[in-house]
DSSP file (Angstrom, degrees, kcal/mol; ACC not computed):
  #  RESIDUE AA STRUCTURE BP1 BP2  ACC     N-H-->O    O-->H-N    N-H-->O    O-->H-N    TCO  KAPPA ALPHA  PHI   PSI    X-CA   Y-CA   Z-CA
    1    1 A Q              0   0    0      0, 0.0     2,-0.2     0, 0.0    26,-0.1   0.000 360.0 360.0 360.0 164.6  -89.1  -32.8  -73.5
    2    2 A V        +     0   0    0     24,-0.1     2,-0.4    22,-0.1    24,-0.2  -0.459 360.0 175.8 -67.0 131.7  -86.0  -34.8  -72.5
    3    3 A Q  E     -A   25   0A   0     22,-2.3    22,-2.4    -2,-0.2     2,-0.4  -0.995  16.5-173.5-140.2 137.1  -85.8  -38.0  -74.4
    4    4 A L  E     -A   24   0A   0     -2,-0.4   102,-0.7   100,-0.3     2,-0.5  -0.995  11.4-168.3-128.1 121.5  -82.9  -40.6  -74.3
    5    5 A V  E     -A   23   0A   0     18,-2.0    18,-2.3    -2,-0.4     2,-0.2  -0.946   5.0-157.0-119.2 108.4  -83.3  -43.3  -76.9
    6    6 A E  E     +A   22   0A   0     -2,-0.5     2,-0.3    16,-0.2    16,-0.2  -0.530  17.1 165.7 -86.2 150.9  -81.1  -46.4  -76.6
    7    7 A S  E     +A   21   0A   0     14,-2.0    14,-2.1    -2,-0.2   101,-0.1  -0.960  40.9  62.3-149.2 166.9  -80.2  -48.8  -79.4
    8    8 A G        +     0   0    0     -2,-0.3    11,-0.4     1,-0.2    -1,-0.1   0.501  63.6 131.0  98.2   4.8  -77.8  -51.6  -80.3
    9    9 A G        +     0   0    0     12,-0.1     2,-0.3     9,-0.1   101,-0.2  -0.143  21.9 117.1 -81.2-176.5  -78.6  -54.2  -77.7
   10   10 A G  E     -d  110   0B   0     99,-1.2   101,-2.7    98,-0.1     2,-0.5  -0.956  61.5 -44.7 153.1-167.3  -79.2  -57.9  -78.5
   11   11 A L  E     +d  111   0B   0     -2,-0.3     2,-0.3    99,-0.2   101,-0.2  -0.856  54.9 164.6-101.7 127.5  -78.0  -61.5  -77.9
   12   12 A V  E     -d  112   0B   0     99,-2.4   101,-2.6    -2,-0.5     3,-0.1  -0.895  34.9-111.5-135.6 162.7  -74.3  -62.3  -78.2
   13   13 A Q    >   -     0   0    0     -2,-0.3     3,-1.7    99,-0.2    73,-0.2  -0.579  51.4 -81.0 -89.1 159.4  -72.0  -65.2  -77.2
   14   14 A P  T 3  S+     0   0    0      0, 0.0    73,-0.2     0, 0.0    -1,-0.1  -0.313 119.1  30.6 -58.1 142.6  -69.4  -64.7  -74.4
   15   15 A G  T 3  S+     0   0    0     71,-3.1    70,-0.6     1,-0.3    72,-0.1   0.223  98.3 111.1  91.4 -17.0  -66.3  -63.0  -75.7
   16   16 A E    <   -     0   0    0     -3,-1.7    70,-2.5    70,-0.2    -1,-0.3  -0.193  59.1-122.3 -85.4-174.8  -68.2  -61.0  -78.3
   17   17 A S        -     0   0    0     68,-0.2     2,-0.3    67,-0.2    67,-0.2  -0.862  21.1-179.4-130.0 155.5  -68.8  -57.3  -78.5
   18   18 A L  E     - B   0  83A   0     65,-2.6    65,-3.4    -2,-0.3     2,-0.5  -0.978  15.2-148.4-148.3 153.7  -71.7  -54.9  -78.7
   19   19 A T  E     - B   0  82A   0    -11,-0.4     2,-0.3    -2,-0.3    63,-0.2  -0.982  13.0-155.3-128.6 120.7  -71.9  -51.1  -78.9
   20   20 A L  E     - B   0  81A   0     61,-2.8    61,-2.3    -2,-0.5     2,-0.4  -0.727   7.9-158.7 -91.9 146.2  -74.9  -49.3  -77.4
   21   21 A S  E     -AB   7  80A   0    -14,-2.1   -14,-2.0    -2,-0.3     2,-0.5  -0.954   8.8-167.6-120.5 142.8  -76.0  -45.9  -78.6
   22   22 A C  E     -AB   6  79A   0     57,-2.2    57,-2.1    -2,-0.4     2,-0.6  -0.939   5.3-163.5-127.8 115.0  -78.0  -43.3  -76.8
   23   23 A V  E     -AB   5  78A   0    -18,-2.3   -18,-2.0    -2,-0.5     2,-0.3  -0.830  13.5-156.3-101.0 124.9  -79.4  -40.3  -78.9
   24   24 A A  E     +A    4   0A   0     53,-2.4     2,-0.3    -2,-0.6   -20,-0.2  -0.716  17.0 169.3 -97.6 142.3  -80.5  -37.5  -76.7
   25   25 A S  E     +A    3   0A   0    -22,-2.4   -22,-2.3    -2,-0.3     3,-0.1  -0.982  51.1  48.8-149.4 162.5  -83.1  -34.8  -77.6
   26   26 A G  S    S+     0   0    0     -2,-0.3     2,-0.3   -24,-0.2   -24,-0.1   0.561 106.0  48.5  84.3  12.4  -85.0  -32.0  -76.0
   27   27 A F  S    S-     0   0    0    -24,-0.1     2,-1.0   -26,-0.1    -1,-0.2  -0.959  93.7 -86.0-161.4 172.7  -81.9  -30.5  -74.1
   28   28 A D    >   -     0   0    0     -2,-0.3     3,-2.0     1,-0.2     4,-0.2  -0.777  30.8-160.7 -90.4 106.5  -78.4  -29.3  -74.8
   29   29 A L  G >  S+     0   0    0     -2,-1.0     3,-2.3     1,-0.3    -1,-0.2   0.856  85.0  69.2 -54.1 -37.8  -76.1  -32.3  -74.4
   30   30 A T  G 3  S+     0   0    0      1,-0.3    -1,-0.3    44,-0.2    44,-0.1   0.711  95.5  53.1 -56.8 -23.8  -73.2  -30.2  -73.9
   31   31 A M  G <  S+     0   0    0     -3,-2.0     2,-0.4     2,-0.0    -1,-0.3   0.399 100.5  80.7 -97.3   3.0  -74.4  -29.0  -70.5
   32   32 A H    <   -     0   0    0     -3,-2.3     2,-0.5    -4,-0.2    -5,-0.0  -0.894  66.6-136.8-130.5 139.8  -74.9  -32.5  -69.0
   33   33 A H        -     0   0    0     -2,-0.4    66,-2.4    21,-0.1    67,-0.3  -0.704  36.9-172.4 -79.0 128.8  -73.0  -35.3  -67.4
   34   34 A M  E     +FE  51  98B   0     17,-1.8    17,-3.0    -2,-0.5     2,-0.3  -0.673  11.8 155.8-121.0 169.9  -74.3  -38.5  -68.9
   35   35 A G  E     -FE  50  97B   0     62,-2.1    62,-2.9    15,-0.2     2,-0.4  -0.990  33.9-100.0-173.4-174.7  -73.9  -42.3  -68.3
   36   36 A W  E     -FE  49  96B   0     13,-2.8    12,-2.9    -2,-0.3    13,-1.6  -0.991  26.1-176.3-127.6 127.1  -75.0  -45.9  -68.5
   37   37 A Y  E     -FE  47  95B   0     58,-2.9    58,-3.4    -2,-0.4     2,-0.3  -0.781   8.0-158.4-108.9 163.4  -76.7  -48.0  -65.8
   38   38 A R  E     -FE  46  94B   0      8,-2.2     8,-3.1    -2,-0.3     2,-0.4  -0.988   5.1-163.3-140.9 153.3  -77.7  -51.6  -66.0
   39   39 A Q  E     - E   0  93B   0     54,-2.3    54,-2.7    -2,-0.3     6,-0.2  -0.975   6.2-163.2-138.8 119.3  -80.2  -53.8  -64.1
   40   40 A A    >   -     0   0    0      4,-0.4     3,-2.3    -2,-0.4    52,-0.1  -0.699  44.8 -76.3 -99.1 159.5  -80.1  -57.5  -64.1
   41   41 A P  T 3  S+     0   0    0      0, 0.0    -1,-0.1     0, 0.0     3,-0.1  -0.245 118.5   7.4 -57.8 133.2  -83.2  -59.6  -62.9
   42   42 A G  T 3  S+     0   0    0      1,-0.2     2,-0.3    -3,-0.1    -3,-0.0   0.570 113.0 101.2  74.5   9.1  -83.4  -59.6  -59.1
   43   43 A K  S <  S-     0   0    0     -3,-2.3    -1,-0.2     3,-0.0     2,-0.2  -0.826  75.6-102.3-125.6 162.0  -80.6  -57.1  -58.7
   44   44 A E        -     0   0    0     -2,-0.3    -4,-0.4     1,-0.1     2,-0.2  -0.471  46.9 -94.9 -80.0 154.7  -80.4  -53.4  -58.0
   45   45 A R        -     0   0    0     -6,-0.2     2,-0.3    -2,-0.2    -6,-0.2  -0.447  51.1-165.3 -63.2 134.1  -79.7  -50.9  -60.9
   46   46 A E  E     -F   38   0B   0     -8,-3.1    -8,-2.2    -2,-0.2     2,-0.4  -0.941  22.8-106.6-127.9 150.9  -76.0  -50.2  -61.0
   47   47 A L  E     +F   37   0B   0     -2,-0.3   -10,-0.3   -10,-0.2     3,-0.1  -0.612  29.9 177.7 -74.3 126.2  -73.7  -47.7  -62.6
   48   48 A V  E     -     0   0B   0    -12,-2.9    13,-2.9    -2,-0.4     2,-0.3   0.897  63.1 -31.4 -86.8 -56.3  -71.7  -49.0  -65.4
   49   49 A A  E     -FG  36  60B   0    -13,-1.6   -13,-2.8    11,-0.2    -1,-0.4  -0.979  54.9-161.7-158.9 155.6  -69.9  -45.9  -66.6
   50   50 A D  E     -FG  35  59B   0      9,-1.9     9,-2.1    -2,-0.3     2,-0.4  -0.982   4.3-153.8-144.5 162.3  -70.3  -42.2  -66.7
   51   51 A I  E     -FG  34  58B   0    -17,-3.0   -17,-1.8    -2,-0.3     7,-0.2  -0.992  16.9-121.8-139.8 136.3  -68.8  -39.2  -68.6
   52   52 A S    >   -     0   0    0      5,-2.4     3,-1.3    -2,-0.4   -18,-0.1  -0.155  43.2 -90.3 -71.6 172.5  -68.5  -35.6  -67.9
   53   53 A R  T 3  S+     0   0    0      1,-0.3   -21,-0.2   -22,-0.1    21,-0.1   0.858 127.2  28.4 -52.0 -44.8  -69.8  -32.8  -70.2
   54   54 A N  T 3  S-     0   0    0    -23,-0.1    -1,-0.3    19,-0.0    18,-0.1   0.294 114.0-109.0-105.3  12.0  -66.7  -32.5  -72.3
   55   55 A G  S <  S+     0   0    0     -3,-1.3    -2,-0.1     2,-0.2    17,-0.0   0.523  84.8 120.2  80.5   3.6  -65.6  -36.2  -71.9
   56   56 A G        +     0   0    0      1,-0.1     2,-0.5    -5,-0.1    -1,-0.1   0.715  69.3  47.0 -78.7 -21.3  -62.6  -35.3  -69.7
   57   57 A I        +     0   0    0      2,-0.0    -5,-2.4     0, 0.0     2,-0.4  -0.978  67.1 170.6-123.3 129.2  -63.7  -37.3  -66.7
   58   58 A I  E     -G   51   0B   0     -2,-0.5     2,-0.4    -7,-0.2    -7,-0.2  -0.999  10.2-168.5-138.3 138.0  -64.9  -40.9  -67.0
   59   59 A N  E     -G   50   0B   0     -9,-2.1    -9,-1.9    -2,-0.4     2,-0.4  -0.952   3.6-167.7-126.7 144.9  -65.6  -43.5  -64.4
   60   60 A Y  E     -G   49   0B   0     -2,-0.4   -11,-0.2   -11,-0.2     2,-0.1  -0.950  29.2-107.1-128.9 148.1  -66.3  -47.2  -64.7
   61   61 A A    >>  -     0   0    0    -13,-2.9     3,-1.5    -2,-0.4     4,-0.9  -0.496  35.3-118.8 -65.3 144.4  -67.6  -49.9  -62.5
   62   62 A D  G >4 S+     0   0    0      1,-0.3     3,-0.8     2,-0.2    -1,-0.1   0.883 112.1  62.2 -56.5 -37.5  -64.8  -52.2  -61.4
   63   63 A S  G 34 S+     0   0    0      1,-0.2    -1,-0.3     3,-0.0   -15,-0.1   0.709 112.3  35.5 -65.2 -20.1  -66.6  -55.2  -63.2
   64   64 A V  G X> S+     0   0    0     -3,-1.5     3,-2.3   -16,-0.2     4,-2.2   0.480  82.3 127.8-115.1  -5.0  -66.3  -53.5  -66.5
   65   65 A K  T << S+     0   0    0     -4,-0.9     4,-0.1    -3,-0.8    -3,-0.0  -0.290  81.9  14.2 -57.4 136.5  -62.9  -51.7  -66.4
   66   66 A G  T 34 S+     0   0    0      2,-0.4    -1,-0.3     1,-0.1     3,-0.1   0.245 126.3  60.1  79.8  -7.8  -60.7  -52.6  -69.4
   67   67 A R  T <4 S+     0   0    0     -3,-2.3    17,-2.7     1,-0.2     2,-0.3   0.700  97.6  51.4-115.6 -29.8  -63.7  -54.1  -71.3
   68   68 A F  E  <  -C   83   0A   0     -4,-2.2     2,-0.4    15,-0.2    -2,-0.4  -0.821  59.1-166.6-109.9 149.9  -66.2  -51.3  -71.7
   69   69 A T  E     -C   82   0A   0     13,-2.5    13,-3.0    -2,-0.3     2,-0.3  -0.975   5.2-157.8-137.2 125.1  -65.6  -47.8  -73.1
   70   70 A I  E     +C   81   0A   0     -2,-0.4     2,-0.3    11,-0.2    11,-0.2  -0.767  23.0 161.4 -94.9 139.6  -68.0  -44.8  -72.7
   71   71 A S  E     -C   80   0A   0      9,-2.0     9,-3.2    -2,-0.3     2,-0.3  -0.972  18.2-157.9-150.7 168.1  -67.8  -41.9  -75.2
   72   72 A R  E     -C   79   0A   0     -2,-0.3     2,-0.3     7,-0.2     7,-0.2  -0.972  15.3-159.4-146.0 161.6  -69.9  -39.0  -76.5
   73   73 A D  E > > -C   78   0A   0      5,-2.5     5,-1.6    -2,-0.3     3,-1.1  -0.834  10.4-168.2-140.3  98.2  -70.1  -36.8  -79.4
   74   74 A N  G > 5S+     0   0    0     -2,-0.3     3,-0.6     1,-0.3   -45,-0.2   0.807  86.5  59.8 -61.8 -32.1  -72.1  -33.6  -78.3
   75   75 A R  G 3 5S+     0   0    0      1,-0.2    -1,-0.3     2,-0.1   -46,-0.0   0.810 111.7  39.4 -68.3 -29.4  -72.5  -32.4  -82.0
   76   76 A R  G < 5S-     0   0    0     -3,-1.1    -1,-0.2     2,-0.2    -2,-0.2   0.329 107.7-127.8-100.7   6.7  -74.3  -35.7  -82.8
   77   77 A N  T < 5 +     0   0    0     -3,-0.6   -53,-2.4    -4,-0.5     2,-0.4   0.910  66.0 132.3  49.4  47.9  -76.2  -35.6  -79.4
   78   78 A T  E   < -BC  23  73A   0     -5,-1.6    -5,-2.5   -55,-0.2     2,-0.4  -0.989  44.1-167.7-137.0 140.6  -75.1  -39.2  -78.8
   79   79 A V  E     -BC  22  72A   0    -57,-2.1   -57,-2.2    -2,-0.4     2,-0.3  -0.973  17.0-161.6-117.6 131.5  -73.5  -41.2  -76.1
   80   80 A W  E     -BC  21  71A   0     -9,-3.2    -9,-2.0    -2,-0.4     2,-0.4  -0.826  16.5-160.7-118.3 158.2  -72.0  -44.7  -76.7
   81   81 A L  E     -BC  20  70A   0    -61,-2.3   -61,-2.8    -2,-0.3     2,-0.5  -0.919  13.5-163.6-128.9 104.5  -71.1  -47.7  -74.6
   82   82 A Q  E     -BC  19  69A   0    -13,-3.0   -13,-2.5    -2,-0.4     2,-0.5  -0.802  10.0-168.1 -94.8 127.9  -68.7  -49.9  -76.5
   83   83 A M  E     +BC  18  68A   0    -65,-3.4   -65,-2.6    -2,-0.5     2,-0.2  -0.956   8.1 176.7-127.1 118.3  -68.6  -53.3  -74.8
   84   84 A T        +     0   0    0    -17,-2.7   -67,-0.2    -2,-0.5   -68,-0.2  -0.715  60.4  23.4-116.3 168.1  -66.0  -55.9  -75.5
   85   85 A N  S    S-     0   0    0    -70,-0.6    -1,-0.2    -2,-0.2   -69,-0.2   0.874  84.3-157.1  47.3  45.6  -65.2  -59.4  -74.1
   86   86 A L        -     0   0    0    -70,-2.5   -71,-3.1    -3,-0.2   -70,-0.2  -0.151   8.0-158.0 -59.3 143.3  -68.8  -59.8  -72.9
   87   87 A K    >   -     0   0    0    -73,-0.2     3,-2.5    -3,-0.1     4,-0.3  -0.847  31.4-110.9-116.2 156.0  -69.5  -62.1  -70.1
   88   88 A P  G >  S+     0   0    0      0, 0.0     3,-1.6     0, 0.0    24,-0.3   0.821 118.0  63.7 -55.0 -31.9  -72.8  -63.8  -69.1
   89   89 A E  G 3  S+     0   0    0      1,-0.3    -3,-0.0   -49,-0.0   -49,-0.0   0.580  89.4  68.9 -74.8  -7.4  -72.8  -61.6  -65.9
   90   90 A D  G <  S+     0   0    0     -3,-2.5    -1,-0.3    22,-0.1     2,-0.2   0.512  71.3 121.0 -81.2  -4.3  -73.1  -58.5  -68.3
   91   91 A T    <   +     0   0    0     -3,-1.6     2,-0.3    -4,-0.3    20,-0.2  -0.428  41.9 108.4 -60.3 121.9  -76.6  -59.8  -69.1
   92   92 A A  E    S- H   0 110B   0     18,-2.1    18,-2.9    -2,-0.2     2,-0.6  -0.980  76.3 -84.4-176.2 174.9  -78.9  -56.9  -68.1
   93   93 A K  E     -EH  39 109B   0    -54,-2.7   -54,-2.3    -2,-0.3     2,-0.4  -0.917  48.5-146.9-101.3 125.6  -81.2  -54.2  -69.2
   94   94 A Y  E     -EH  38 108B   0     14,-3.1    14,-1.9    -2,-0.6     2,-0.5  -0.820  12.1-163.2-102.6 132.9  -79.0  -51.1  -70.0
   95   95 A Y  E     -E   37   0B   0    -58,-3.4   -58,-2.9    -2,-0.4     2,-0.3  -0.953  14.0-141.7-119.5 130.0  -80.2  -47.6  -69.4
   96   96 A C  E     -E   36   0B   0     -2,-0.5     9,-2.5   -60,-0.2     2,-0.3  -0.620  32.4-172.5 -72.8 142.1  -78.8  -44.3  -70.7
   97   97 A Y  E     -EI  35 104B   0    -62,-2.9   -62,-2.1    -2,-0.3     2,-0.5  -0.994  27.9-146.6-146.2 145.8  -79.1  -41.6  -68.1
   98   98 A R  E   > -EI  34 103B   0      5,-2.6     5,-2.1    -2,-0.3   -64,-0.2  -0.938  18.9-144.9-105.4 128.1  -78.6  -37.9  -67.5
   99   99 A R  T   5S+     0   0    0    -66,-2.4     2,-0.7    -2,-0.5    -1,-0.1   0.824  80.8  71.4 -64.2 -39.2  -77.4  -37.1  -64.2
  100  100 A R  T   5S+     0   0    0    -67,-0.3     3,-0.2     1,-0.2    -2,-0.1  -0.713 117.4   3.1 -80.6 118.0  -79.3  -33.8  -63.6
  101  101 A G  T   5S-     0   0    0     -2,-0.7    -1,-0.2     1,-0.2    -2,-0.1  -0.632 106.2-110.8 144.0 -76.0  -82.9  -34.7  -63.2
  102  102 A P  T   5 -     0   0    0      0, 0.0     2,-0.4     0, 0.0    -1,-0.2   0.654  50.2-178.2 -85.5 170.8  -82.2  -37.5  -63.4
  103  103 A Y  E   < -I   98   0B   0     -5,-2.1    -5,-2.6    -3,-0.2     2,-0.3  -0.982   5.4-161.7-127.9 139.1  -83.6  -38.8  -66.6
  104  104 A W  E     -I   97   0B   0     -2,-0.4  -100,-0.3    -7,-0.2    -7,-0.2  -0.868  15.1-129.0-118.2 147.3  -83.6  -42.3  -68.0
  105  105 A G        -     0   0    0     -9,-2.5  -100,-0.2    -2,-0.3    -1,-0.1  -0.182  41.1 -98.4 -77.1-172.5  -84.1  -43.9  -71.3
  106  106 A Q        -     0   0    0   -102,-0.7    -1,-0.1     1,-0.1  -101,-0.1   0.664  64.6-120.0 -84.1  -8.0  -86.5  -46.8  -71.7
  107  107 A G        -     0   0    0    -11,-0.1     2,-0.3     1,-0.1   -12,-0.2   0.081  18.2-129.1  92.2 150.8  -83.7  -49.3  -71.5
  108  108 A I  E     - H   0  94B   0    -14,-1.9   -14,-3.1  -101,-0.1     2,-0.3  -0.996  21.4-116.2-145.1 140.2  -82.4  -51.9  -73.9
  109  109 A Q  E     - H   0  93B   0     -2,-0.3   -99,-1.2   -16,-0.2     2,-0.5  -0.549  22.5-173.0 -82.5 129.3  -81.6  -55.6  -73.3
  110  110 A V  E     -dH  10  92B   0    -18,-2.9   -18,-2.1    -2,-0.3     2,-0.4  -0.991   6.3-175.6-119.4 123.3  -78.3  -57.2  -73.5
  111  111 A T  E     -d   11   0B   0   -101,-2.7   -99,-2.4    -2,-0.5     2,-0.6  -0.980   8.3-170.0-122.8 126.0  -78.0  -60.9  -73.3
  112  112 A V  E     +d   12   0B   0     -2,-0.4     2,-0.3   -24,-0.3   -99,-0.2  -0.934  30.5 137.7-117.9 108.0  -74.7  -62.9  -73.2
  113  113 A S              0   0    0   -101,-2.6    -2,-0.1    -2,-0.6   -26,-0.0  -0.998 360.0 360.0-152.4 146.8  -75.2  -66.5  -73.6
  114  114 A S              0   0    0     -2,-0.3  -101,-0.1  -101,-0.2    -1,-0.1   0.373 360.0 360.0 -95.6 360.0  -73.7  -69.5  -75.4
């Protein structure tokens, strides 16, 4: 069955960095558009970044442009979200997602606080 397993979250201070990983299984990653969403308490889930099957087309939310980078390695069945210069407003639960379906991971918490 389709599984998306996130890792790499945690508590960091403003200005620091984190890299989230999403390991996919149960399907051929090369055939799927992937991405990351996040949801903060009391807010709707929002798209952070997504990436096409071969990585040629990438989109970012305006709030993370220039700070976050999404990437993928289909041979390793992994999608990453590199987050730099983190801000308190980046605090949320982050979800890996597969557009066709859609399918979601269980989510991982990122907290940015001094």
